[in-house]
N, C-alpha and C positions, 0 to 999 in steps of 0.2 A: 663258493656257495655260502661260506660263513659270513662273508661281507654282505651278500644280498639279504641273508636272514637278519643280520644286525640292522641294516637299513630299514627292512620291513618292520622290525620290532620298534625302532625309533619312530617310524611314521605312525604306527598304531598308538604308541604312547603319546605322541604329539597331538593326534586327533582326540584322544580321550582327555588330554589336558585342556584343549581349547573347545571341547564340546559344550560346556555351559555358555561360552561366548557365542557360539553358533546358534544355540537355542534362543538366546536373548536377541540375536540379530533377525530371527525368523519373523516376528510380528512386524518389524519395520519393513522387511523385504516384502511381506504380504501386502502391507498397506501401500507400498510404492507400486507394486504390480497392479493392484485393484484400482487405486486412485489415479495413477499416472499413465499406465500403459494399456490397460484393458479399454479405457474410453477412446483410444486412438482408432479403434474399429469404427467408431461413429463419425470420423472425419469425412467419410464418403457421403454423409448426409448433405454436406455443403454443395455437392455437385449433382444431387438427385432431386427429383420431384417425389418427395416421400409420400408413401401410401401405407396406411396402417394394415391394409389387407395384404399387400405384397411384401411388407417388411423392408428392412434396410437394403439387403442384398438384391431383392427383386424389384425395387423401385426403379423408375426410368431415369437414365442418365441425361441430364440437361446442360452439362458444362458449367459455364460461369453465370447462368441466368439468375441464380439466387443472389449473386453479389450486386446485381444491378439495382435492387430496391434500396440499398444503402445510399446510392447517389442519384436516385431517380426523382427525388422530391426537392423542393426549394429549401427544406430544412437540412439538407445534407451538409452544406457548408457550416451552418450554425452548430450542428452537433459535433462535427469534427473539430471545429475551432474551440468549442467549449471543452471538449475532452482533452485536447492537447495542452491548451493554455492553463487550465486548472492544474493538471498534473505537473507541468513544468514549474509553475509558481510554487506549488506545494512541495516539490522536491527541494527547491532552494530554501524555502522557509523551514522545512523539516530539518535540514542540515544545520542551519543557523540557530534555530531555537533549541534543537536537540543538544547541540554542543554547549550552548549557553547554559541551559538548565542542568546538564550533566556536570559542568564545571562548578556551578553554584551549589549543587547538591553535594559535590565532592568536598567542598569547603566546610560543610556543616559537620561539627564535631560531636554534638550530643547525640546519644543513641536514641533517646525518646523523640527528639526532634527529627532525626533521620527517618524513623518509622512513621511518624505523622506525615511528613512531607512526601515520603514514598507512597503511602496509602492515598493521599490526596491527589497526587499526580497520576497514579495508575488507575484510580477508580473510574474516570471517564472512559478509558480504553476498554474496560470490562463491561461497560453498559451496552445493552442492546440498542440498536439504532431506533427502534420503536420508542423506547424510553426517552432517548435523546430528542426525537421528533416532538414528543409531548412536552418536554422541558422547554424546547424552543418556542412552542406554541404558547406556553404559559407566559413567556416574556414578550412575544410578538403579536399576540391576538389584538385585534383592533379595539374591541370594547373592554375586555377584561385583562389585557396584557399588562405586565408590570412596567414595561418601558413607557407605554402610552399614559397609563394612569399615574404612576409615581414620579416619572422623570419629566416627560414632555408636558403633561398637564399640571402636575404637582409642583415640581421645582422650577420649570421654565415658564409656567403660567400660560401656556397656549391653550386655546379652546379646543382645537382639533388635533387628534393624534395622527400618526402615519399609518396608512393602510399597507402594512408590510407585505401581506400576501397578495397585493394587487400591483405593487411597484417592482418591476424586474430589476431596476438599476441598483437596488440595495443588495441583491442576493449574491453577487460575487464576493462581497465583503462578509456577509453572513455565513455563507458556505465555507469560506476560507477560515473564518474564526472557529466555527464548529469543528472543522476537520483538524485544525492544529490543536485545539483544546482536547479533542478526543485521542489524538495519536501521539501527543508530545511525551506522554509517560513511557510508552514503549520505545520511542526513539531515544529518550534519555537513558534508558537501561542499556541499550546497545553501546552507546558512547561511554557510559559509566564503566562498563565491563573493560573497555580498553584503557580508561583512565586508571583503574585500579591496578593495571599491569605495569604502569610506568614507575620506574625506580625513584624513590624519594631522594636519592643522592643527587640526582640532577637538579632538583629544586634547592636542595641545601647548598650545593656549589654556587647556584645562581644567586641565592640570598647573600652568601659570603662576598660575592662580587658586587653587591649592591643593586641587583636587578629588582625592579618593581614587579608587582603582581601582573600587570599587563605585559611587561617584557617577558616574564616567565611563560605566560600563556602563548605569546607570539613566537618565542624562540624554542620552547620545549614542548608544550602541550599540543599545539596545532600540528607541528611537523611529525610528532609521534602518532597523532591520530589520523594522519593522512591515509594510510592503507585502509583503515576502517571506513573513512569518509568515501574514498573511491569505490570500495566494494559495495557499500550501501547505495550509492548513487547509480552505479551500473545495474544493480539488481532492481532498483526502483524504476529505471528506464524501461525495464521489461513490462511494466504495467502502465506505460505512458499512454497507451491507446485504450485503456480500460477506465472504468470509473466505479466508485462505491455506489451501488444501486440504491441502497437504503438512504444514503445521504442525499442523493439527487432526486429520489422519488418520494420518500416518506417525509423528510424534513420540510420540503416546500408544499406538502399535502397534495401533490399532483395537480397544482393549480395551472390551468392552461395559460393564464396571463403571464406566467413566469418562464415559459418555455424558452424565451430568447436567451436567458442566462442559466437555465437549469436543465435544458435538453442536452443529453449526452448520448453516445452510441448505445449504451446499455439500456437506458430508459426508452429510447426510440425503438429498439428491437423488442423490448417487452410490450410496449403498446401495440406495435405492429403484430406481434405474436398473438396478443389477446383478440385482435380484430380479425386476423386472417387464419390463425391456427396453422401457420406454415412453418413446420419444423426445419425445413431446408434453409429458409432465410435466416433463422436464428443460428443454425449451425454455421452458415456462411459468415455471419458477423463475428462469431467466436473464432472461427478459423483465421479470418483477416486480422483480428486483434492479436492472435498468437504470432502470426507471421511478422506483423509490424513490430511487436515487442522483441522478437528474436533479432530482427534487423537492427533495432536500436541497441540491444545488448552487445551484439557482435561489433557494430561500428564504434560504440563507446569504448569497448575493450581494446580494439585495434588502435584507437587514438592514444589511450593510456599506455599501451605497450610500446608505442613508438616514442612517447615522451619519457616514460619510466617503466622499464620492463619488469622490475621487481614488484610494482604495484598492480599489475594486470591480473585478472582472474584466471586467464588461460592463454 
C-alpha cells in the first residue's frame, strides 16, 4: 500500500511540475487540430456534387467526376507541365542559392554589416505578393517601365521596348527570378542555422593542413549540411504539385496571352471556380495535389533511406 501511495504522490508531483509545459503546449495543439485535422471532414467534397441547400453530408455522391475537369481540356497538359517543371527547377535553385548565400553571409564578420545584409535579404520574403506584383509592373510596364525606358531605349538606344505582358516566352525567367529573389532570404536562414552548429575546430584543422576555402566547403561544409539539404528537399517535394497562387496570378496581371507559361493547377482551378462556382471541383484539385505530394515525399524518403538510412525523415 505504501508503495502505491508513493507512486501516486510522485505522479501528482510530476504532473504539477510539468503543468506549465502542458499549458504552453495547448495553443499549438489547438492550432494543429483546427488547421490540420478539422478540415479533413471537407475531403468528401471532392467526391460529391456539392449543394448549399443539402450541405456537405447531404450532397449527392458522384465518385470521381469532379476530377475529370482537371484533365478534360486542352490546357490540362500545359498546367501540369508548368506546375511540375517550375517547382522542380525552383527546388534545385533554392538549394544551390540558399547554401551559397548562407556560406557568404556566414563569412561576414562585422555585426553592422550582418544586420544590414540580413535585413536586405529577408525583406522580399516579408513582402506581400500584391506589393511584389506592382514592383514587377514598375519595371516591366511597356510605356512607363524602368527596363524599357532606362535600359532598352536609354542605354541600348532601341526605339521600341519589349511588351513584357504580351510575350509568354519571357515569363519562365521572370517568374523564376522573382521567386528566388523573394524566397532566398528564408532559405538562407535555414542553412545558416545548420552552419552555425558546425564546430570551428574542423575548419581550423583544415587550414593547418593548407586547405583552401573551396576545399573546406567541399569537404567539411557540404557533407555536414547534407542532412539539412535532404530534409528540405523532401519537404519541398510535398509541394511539387502546388504553386504560389499570388506569383502566377497577380504578378502576370492575369494576362490571357501569358497562360502558356503562367497557367498552373492553382490558377486554373481558381478561374474555373469563378466561372462555375463548383466547390466539388476545387476540392478535387486540392485533394489530388495532397495525394501527389504525399507520394513524392514517401518515394523520395524511401530512396534516401535506401542510400543513407541516417538521413531519411522516417
